[in-house]
MDAnalysis code that builds the backbone (N, CA, C; Angstrom):
import MDAnalysis as mda
import numpy as np

u = mda.Universe.empty(450, n_residues=150, atom_resindex=np.repeat(np.arange(150), 3), trajectory=True)
u.add_TopologyAttr("name", ["N", "CA", "C"] * 150)
u.add_TopologyAttr("resid", np.arange(1, 151))
u.add_TopologyAttr("resname", ["MET", "ILE", "GLU", "THR", "ILE", "GLU", "THR", "GLY", "ILE", "PRO", "ASN", "VAL", "VAL", "GLY", "PHE", "LYS", "LEU", "CYS", "GLY", "LYS", "LEU", "HIS", "ASP", "GLU", "ASP", "TYR", "LYS", "GLN", "PHE", "VAL", "PRO", "ALA", "MET", "GLU", "THR", "ILE", "LEU", "THR", "ALA", "GLU", "GLY", "ARG", "VAL", "ARG", "LEU", "PHE", "VAL", "GLN", "PHE", "GLN", "ASP", "PHE", "HIS", "GLY", "TRP", "ASP", "VAL", "HIS", "ALA", "ALA", "TRP", "ASP", "ASP", "PHE", "LYS", "PHE", "GLY", "LEU", "LYS", "HIS", "TYR", "ALA", "ASP", "PHE", "GLU", "ARG", "ILE", "ALA", "MET", "VAL", "GLY", "ASP", "ARG", "LYS", "TRP", "GLU", "ARG", "TRP", "MET", "ALA", "GLY", "PHE", "CYS", "LYS", "PRO", "PHE", "THR", "LYS", "ALA", "GLU", "VAL", "LYS", "TYR", "PHE", "ASP", "SER", "SER", "GLN", "VAL", "ASP", "ALA", "ALA", "TRP", "LYS", "TRP", "LEU", "GLN", "GLU", "GLN", "GLU", "GLU", "GLY", "HIS", "LYS", "ALA", "LYS", "LYS", "GLU", "ASP", "GLU", "PRO", "THR", "SER", "ASP", "ARG", "PRO", "ALA", "GLU", "PRO", "TYR", "ARG", "SER", "SER", "ASP", "TYR", "VAL", "TRP", "PHE", "GLN", "PHE"])
u.atoms.positions = np.array([
    [147.899, 94.118, 98.901],
    [146.883, 93.185, 98.454],
    [145.509, 93.844, 98.730],
    [144.612, 93.638, 97.803],
    [143.224, 94.081, 97.975],
    [142.340, 92.836, 98.120],
    [141.640, 92.705, 99.279],
    [140.745, 91.560, 99.466],
    [139.281, 92.125, 99.431],
    [138.436, 91.346, 98.863],
    [137.045, 91.716, 98.840],
    [136.359, 91.248, 100.098],
    [135.522, 92.073, 100.637],
    [134.633, 91.745, 101.769],
    [133.248, 91.608, 101.230],
    [132.706, 90.377, 101.311],
    [131.370, 90.122, 100.878],
    [130.351, 90.764, 101.751],
    [129.532, 91.572, 101.284],
    [128.525, 92.367, 102.176],
    [127.191, 91.692, 102.037],
    [126.850, 91.079, 100.991],
    [125.493, 90.609, 100.802],
    [124.460, 91.597, 100.350],
    [124.955, 92.784, 100.164],
    [124.230, 93.958, 99.683],
    [124.726, 94.454, 98.374],
    [123.980, 94.371, 97.286],
    [124.559, 94.742, 95.988],
    [125.161, 96.072, 95.863],
    [124.648, 97.090, 96.538],
    [125.183, 98.462, 96.303],
    [126.073, 98.887, 97.500],
    [126.517, 97.948, 98.348],
    [127.531, 98.193, 99.291],
    [128.643, 97.251, 99.071],
    [129.839, 97.791, 98.672],
    [131.077, 96.992, 98.450],
    [132.109, 97.239, 99.476],
    [132.837, 96.189, 99.789],
    [133.813, 96.353, 100.781],
    [135.149, 95.778, 100.368],
    [136.274, 96.365, 100.841],
    [137.599, 95.939, 100.564],
    [138.511, 96.114, 101.716],
    [139.460, 95.186, 101.847],
    [140.454, 95.239, 102.889],
    [141.745, 95.491, 102.172],
    [142.530, 96.558, 102.569],
    [143.744, 96.794, 101.870],
    [144.857, 96.455, 102.898],
    [145.739, 95.624, 102.467],
    [146.920, 95.189, 103.366],
    [148.223, 95.234, 102.567],
    [149.228, 95.463, 103.311],
    [150.609, 95.486, 102.717],
    [150.748, 96.694, 101.789],
    [151.598, 96.564, 100.764],
    [151.669, 97.653, 99.747],
    [151.018, 97.238, 98.522],
    [150.297, 98.202, 97.963],
    [149.593, 97.943, 96.682],
    [150.405, 98.115, 95.485],
    [150.170, 97.249, 94.458],
    [150.952, 97.303, 93.254],
    [150.015, 97.317, 92.076],
    [150.523, 97.611, 90.832],
    [149.739, 97.627, 89.668],
    [148.990, 96.315, 89.386],
    [149.530, 95.165, 89.732],
    [148.781, 93.891, 89.672],
    [147.519, 93.865, 90.445],
    [147.507, 94.512, 91.652],
    [146.363, 94.595, 92.473],
    [145.200, 95.292, 91.725],
    [145.573, 96.446, 91.073],
    [144.621, 97.233, 90.374],
    [144.107, 96.564, 89.077],
    [144.932, 95.703, 88.458],
    [144.511, 94.988, 87.245],
    [143.379, 94.018, 87.655],
    [143.214, 93.600, 88.810],
    [142.059, 92.833, 89.289],
    [140.955, 93.651, 89.833],
    [141.349, 94.606, 90.640],
    [140.369, 95.510, 91.337],
    [139.478, 96.288, 90.377],
    [140.163, 96.992, 89.430],
    [139.405, 97.950, 88.557],
    [138.356, 97.205, 87.773],
    [138.675, 96.137, 87.039],
    [137.589, 95.464, 86.290],
    [136.466, 94.936, 87.218],
    [136.780, 94.433, 88.406],
    [135.766, 93.952, 89.397],
    [134.865, 95.136, 89.786],
    [135.477, 96.294, 90.128],
    [134.664, 97.484, 90.463],
    [133.814, 97.973, 89.454],
    [134.349, 97.993, 88.218],
    [133.605, 98.500, 87.047],
    [132.411, 97.658, 86.696],
    [132.570, 96.354, 86.913],
    [131.367, 95.451, 86.741],
    [130.350, 95.711, 87.771],
    [130.678, 95.989, 88.993],
    [129.714, 96.330, 90.099],
    [129.093, 97.656, 89.776],
    [129.882, 98.700, 89.429],
    [129.349, 99.988, 89.083],
    [128.375, 99.960, 87.911],
    [128.637, 99.168, 86.896],
    [127.798, 99.027, 85.772],
    [126.469, 98.407, 86.160],
    [126.533, 97.432, 87.022],
    [125.333, 96.764, 87.474],
    [124.539, 97.510, 88.426],
    [125.107, 98.249, 89.323],
    [124.485, 98.919, 90.476],
    [124.251, 100.382, 90.351],
    [125.080, 101.071, 89.485],
    [125.091, 102.526, 89.436],
    [125.913, 103.018, 90.588],
    [125.406, 103.967, 91.292],
    [126.162, 104.470, 92.523],
    [126.150, 103.449, 93.634],
    [127.303, 103.384, 94.255],
    [127.427, 102.388, 95.394],
    [128.086, 103.024, 96.564],
    [128.016, 102.360, 97.658],
    [128.596, 102.777, 98.908],
    [129.855, 101.845, 99.143],
    [130.910, 102.396, 99.683],
    [132.184, 101.696, 99.731],
    [132.717, 101.670, 101.204],
    [133.126, 100.467, 101.528],
    [133.744, 100.182, 102.851],
    [135.181, 99.872, 102.511],
    [136.123, 100.528, 103.192],
    [137.550, 100.369, 102.970],
    [138.165, 100.149, 104.354],
    [138.776, 99.000, 104.610],
    [139.498, 98.745, 105.873],
    [140.947, 98.513, 105.571],
    [141.704, 99.396, 106.347],
    [143.155, 99.276, 106.227],
    [143.693, 98.324, 107.322],
    [144.461, 97.364, 106.882],
    [145.062, 96.383, 107.844],
    [146.451, 96.164, 107.588],
    [147.417, 96.676, 108.427],
    [148.779, 96.610, 108.093],
    [149.141, 97.161, 106.732],
    [148.461, 98.290, 106.427],
    [148.567, 98.912, 105.093],
    [149.803, 99.683, 105.036],
    [150.595, 99.610, 103.908],
    [151.789, 100.391, 103.693],
    [151.818, 101.263, 102.488],
    [150.534, 101.497, 101.914],
    [150.418, 102.448, 100.832],
    [150.545, 101.763, 99.492],
    [150.947, 102.642, 98.517],
    [151.029, 102.213, 97.084],
    [152.398, 102.368, 96.576],
    [152.786, 101.535, 95.584],
    [154.006, 101.823, 94.803],
    [153.510, 102.947, 93.791],
    [154.459, 103.464, 93.043],
    [154.138, 104.628, 92.109],
    [153.076, 104.300, 91.131],
    [153.274, 103.047, 90.518],
    [152.266, 102.653, 89.429],
    [150.900, 102.471, 90.059],
    [150.777, 101.828, 91.204],
    [149.480, 101.673, 91.860],
    [148.893, 102.953, 92.283],
    [149.730, 103.918, 92.751],
    [149.151, 105.218, 93.110],
    [148.535, 105.932, 91.870],
    [149.190, 105.778, 90.722],
    [148.651, 106.325, 89.457],
    [147.377, 105.578, 89.071],
    [147.327, 104.224, 89.231],
    [146.146, 103.487, 88.941],
    [144.972, 103.970, 89.783],
    [145.277, 104.171, 91.081],
    [144.267, 104.586, 92.029],
    [143.736, 106.002, 91.613],
    [144.647, 106.860, 91.245],
    [144.267, 108.274, 90.847],
    [143.367, 108.289, 89.623],
    [143.747, 107.450, 88.613],
    [142.945, 107.413, 87.359],
    [141.485, 106.846, 87.673],
    [141.472, 105.753, 88.533],
    [140.204, 105.158, 88.891],
    [139.408, 106.201, 89.592],
    [139.868, 106.926, 90.484],
    [139.136, 107.922, 91.262],
    [138.591, 109.098, 90.366],
    [139.398, 109.472, 89.448],
    [138.919, 110.493, 88.468],
    [137.821, 109.988, 87.595],
    [137.974, 108.806, 87.081],
    [136.914, 108.207, 86.178],
    [135.565, 108.021, 86.948],
    [135.717, 107.709, 88.278],
    [134.519, 107.310, 88.972],
    [134.170, 108.370, 90.089],
    [134.475, 109.635, 89.804],
    [134.325, 110.725, 90.768],
    [132.894, 110.753, 91.363],
    [131.874, 110.485, 90.595],
    [130.471, 110.606, 91.047],
    [129.825, 109.315, 91.239],
    [130.570, 108.201, 91.242],
    [129.916, 106.865, 91.264],
    [129.812, 106.316, 92.679],
    [130.205, 107.026, 93.683],
    [130.133, 106.645, 95.065],
    [129.253, 107.513, 95.902],
    [128.326, 106.932, 96.694],
    [127.502, 107.746, 97.545],
    [128.181, 108.028, 98.888],
    [128.714, 107.093, 99.480],
    [129.428, 107.134, 100.803],
    [130.656, 106.270, 100.745],
    [131.652, 106.714, 101.469],
    [132.898, 105.933, 101.592],
    [133.237, 105.914, 103.092],
    [133.243, 104.719, 103.686],
    [133.657, 104.571, 105.055],
    [135.095, 103.968, 105.053],
    [135.951, 104.721, 105.670],
    [137.408, 104.270, 105.724],
    [137.661, 103.901, 107.233],
    [138.217, 102.638, 107.451],
    [138.442, 102.202, 108.757],
    [139.961, 101.861, 108.882],
    [140.540, 102.400, 109.897],
    [141.953, 102.177, 110.150],
    [142.411, 102.487, 111.546],
    [143.720, 102.483, 111.778],
    [144.243, 102.725, 113.049],
    [145.433, 103.651, 113.068],
    [145.728, 104.244, 111.947],
    [146.913, 105.098, 111.911],
    [146.537, 106.525, 111.512],
    [147.291, 107.558, 112.009],
    [146.961, 108.952, 111.777],
    [146.996, 109.273, 110.301],
    [147.975, 108.724, 109.550],
    [148.044, 109.017, 108.133],
    [146.841, 108.455, 107.358],
    [146.211, 107.342, 107.891],
    [145.003, 106.842, 107.267],
    [143.871, 107.781, 107.478],
    [143.715, 108.320, 108.655],
    [142.745, 109.367, 108.927],
    [142.924, 110.625, 108.035],
    [144.180, 110.998, 107.896],
    [144.549, 112.114, 107.072],
    [144.146, 111.842, 105.644],
    [144.394, 110.593, 105.164],
    [144.095, 110.217, 103.831],
    [142.588, 110.302, 103.492],
    [141.787, 110.016, 104.531],
    [140.331, 110.146, 104.353],
    [139.887, 111.603, 104.051],
    [140.535, 112.486, 104.766],
    [140.252, 113.905, 104.592],
    [140.855, 114.375, 103.167],
    [141.980, 113.886, 102.863],
    [142.576, 114.217, 101.602],
    [141.802, 113.884, 100.386],
    [141.112, 112.744, 100.432],
    [140.447, 112.227, 99.268],
    [139.054, 112.943, 99.035],
    [138.657, 113.711, 100.005],
    [137.192, 114.251, 99.884],
    [137.148, 115.201, 98.687],
    [138.105, 116.012, 98.288],
    [137.913, 116.823, 97.071],
    [137.849, 116.019, 95.801],
    [138.281, 114.792, 95.808],
    [138.350, 113.955, 94.608],
    [137.174, 113.017, 94.410],
    [136.154, 113.248, 95.111],
    [134.914, 112.476, 95.039],
    [133.663, 113.195, 95.467],
    [132.564, 112.843, 94.828],
    [131.297, 113.454, 95.336],
    [130.753, 112.765, 96.521],
    [131.331, 111.637, 96.874],
    [130.825, 110.813, 98.043],
    [131.078, 111.534, 99.296],
    [130.157, 111.141, 100.268],
    [130.383, 111.633, 101.648],
    [131.422, 110.619, 102.213],
    [132.559, 111.112, 102.709],
    [133.615, 110.330, 103.197],
    [133.760, 110.465, 104.698],
    [133.876, 109.329, 105.408],
    [133.932, 109.347, 106.761],
    [135.042, 108.378, 107.254],
    [135.841, 108.792, 108.245],
    [136.845, 107.893, 108.783],
    [136.369, 107.290, 110.105],
    [136.713, 106.055, 110.319],
    [136.383, 105.373, 111.579],
    [137.650, 104.667, 112.092],
    [137.818, 104.751, 113.422],
    [138.959, 104.037, 113.986],
    [138.515, 102.532, 113.989],
    [139.554, 101.621, 114.041],
    [139.345, 100.271, 113.896],
    [138.344, 99.681, 114.916],
    [138.350, 100.367, 116.094],
    [137.329, 99.917, 117.101],
    [135.947, 100.254, 116.746],
    [135.747, 101.059, 115.697],
    [134.449, 101.561, 115.369],
    [133.882, 100.828, 114.015],
    [134.338, 99.661, 113.719],
    [134.023, 98.920, 112.473],
    [132.496, 98.789, 112.376],
    [131.894, 98.452, 113.438],
    [130.393, 98.206, 113.388],
    [129.703, 99.600, 113.137],
    [130.121, 100.590, 113.591],
    [129.601, 101.946, 113.346],
    [129.782, 102.298, 111.869],
    [130.930, 101.951, 111.284],
    [131.144, 102.220, 109.838],
    [130.105, 101.501, 109.009],
    [129.889, 100.246, 109.336],
    [128.875, 99.507, 108.532],
    [127.511, 100.085, 108.701],
    [127.137, 100.452, 109.950],
    [125.931, 101.049, 110.205],
    [125.707, 102.349, 109.374],
    [126.701, 103.196, 109.392],
    [126.648, 104.464, 108.667],
    [126.495, 104.266, 107.178],
    [127.210, 103.268, 106.614],
    [127.022, 102.978, 105.175],
    [125.608, 102.536, 104.840],
    [124.922, 101.893, 105.746],
    [123.584, 101.378, 105.471],
    [122.473, 102.324, 105.786],
    [122.788, 103.400, 106.415],
    [121.677, 104.387, 106.870],
    [121.123, 104.984, 105.566],
    [119.881, 105.419, 105.643],
    [119.230, 106.100, 104.612],
    [119.684, 107.537, 104.674],
    [119.823, 108.179, 103.599],
    [120.299, 109.548, 103.580],
    [119.111, 110.378, 103.872],
    [119.384, 111.559, 104.547],
    [118.244, 112.386, 104.905],
    [117.598, 112.893, 103.593],
    [116.275, 112.954, 103.634],
    [115.515, 113.475, 102.470],
    [114.905, 112.261, 101.783],
    [115.435, 111.043, 101.993],
    [114.845, 109.864, 101.321],
    [113.541, 109.466, 102.190],
    [112.456, 109.190, 101.551],
    [111.220, 108.895, 102.216],
    [111.424, 107.530, 102.933],
    [110.820, 107.360, 104.050],
    [110.891, 106.190, 104.786],
    [110.058, 105.096, 104.007],
    [110.436, 103.850, 104.110],
    [109.754, 102.736, 103.430],
    [108.387, 102.557, 104.042],
    [107.325, 102.521, 103.184],
    [106.019, 102.238, 103.661],
    [105.766, 100.727, 103.820],
    [104.848, 100.421, 104.736],
    [104.610, 98.999, 105.014],
    [104.115, 98.220, 103.793],
    [103.382, 98.948, 102.824],
    [102.844, 98.222, 101.666],
    [103.838, 98.076, 100.499],
    [104.995, 98.660, 100.716],
    [106.073, 98.587, 99.657],
    [106.715, 97.153, 99.673],
    [107.100, 96.643, 98.598],
    [107.742, 95.353, 98.552],
    [108.900, 95.259, 99.390],
    [109.167, 94.175, 100.073],
    [110.427, 94.042, 100.877],
    [111.566, 93.714, 100.018],
    [112.711, 93.959, 100.524],
    [113.951, 93.670, 99.760],
    [114.670, 92.511, 100.418],
    [115.591, 91.906, 99.740],
    [116.354, 90.805, 100.299],
    [117.499, 91.277, 101.125],
    [117.595, 92.592, 101.305],
    [118.762, 93.172, 102.075],
    [118.507, 93.049, 103.527],
    [119.601, 92.746, 104.309],
    [119.350, 92.567, 105.722],
    [119.024, 93.835, 106.406],
    [118.175, 93.796, 107.436],
    [117.672, 94.924, 108.147],
    [118.769, 95.421, 109.193],
    [119.570, 94.575, 109.618],
    [120.552, 94.922, 110.592],
    [121.912, 95.175, 109.965],
    [122.697, 96.062, 110.469],
    [124.011, 96.292, 109.866],
    [124.923, 95.020, 110.126],
    [125.933, 94.826, 109.256],
    [126.822, 93.747, 109.573],
    [127.754, 94.064, 110.771],
    [128.021, 93.081, 111.460],
    [128.936, 93.195, 112.593],
    [130.318, 92.578, 112.083],
    [131.427, 92.890, 112.712],
    [132.713, 92.516, 112.252],
    [132.714, 90.911, 112.250],
    [131.980, 90.282, 113.081],
    [131.964, 88.800, 113.097],
    [131.160, 88.228, 111.952],
    [130.463, 89.058, 111.183],
    [129.732, 88.562, 110.073],
    [130.420, 88.615, 108.721],
    [131.680, 89.182, 108.711],
    [132.368, 89.344, 107.442],
    [132.767, 88.037, 106.847],
    [132.673, 88.004, 105.543],
    [133.284, 86.842, 104.835],
    [134.338, 87.386, 103.997],
    [135.532, 86.945, 104.183],
    [136.763, 87.449, 103.474],
    [137.096, 86.558, 102.369],
    [137.421, 87.100, 101.186],
    [138.024, 86.289, 100.188],
    [138.867, 87.212, 99.309],
    [139.811, 86.624, 98.652],
    [140.750, 87.367, 97.851],
    [140.284, 87.239, 96.388],
    [140.244, 88.281, 95.676],
    [139.885, 88.102, 94.217],
    [141.064, 88.192, 93.384],
])
């Protein structure tokens, strides 16, 4: 199952992956992500693994196709989990995306959110006279998540 994590930030999207993923999960996930990518351009992605058991063959193919199509559409990807193979998977996916990919242990979920929201080096700092945004100034904490299934 793929559950959406509401971030409140248009260019930061989050998902929780649980159980084993199937083609039906991707039939909902892919159109939702493509709508976000069309509206926002490049986005930052938060992925949390919780009791995750991987993909069936069809879902793995769906995931691979989505990754190839959107190779350059992600700026950063934070992966949060608690298993060695999940850490390994974060390293494995690096050649398949232009995004900066970083793995965080489950105990570091707040650090993952903070990293996703950091400005990249080379971006100019916001000036006081620039218009303010409706984005929160502080990173989300695990207690701030709103979970819902799409």
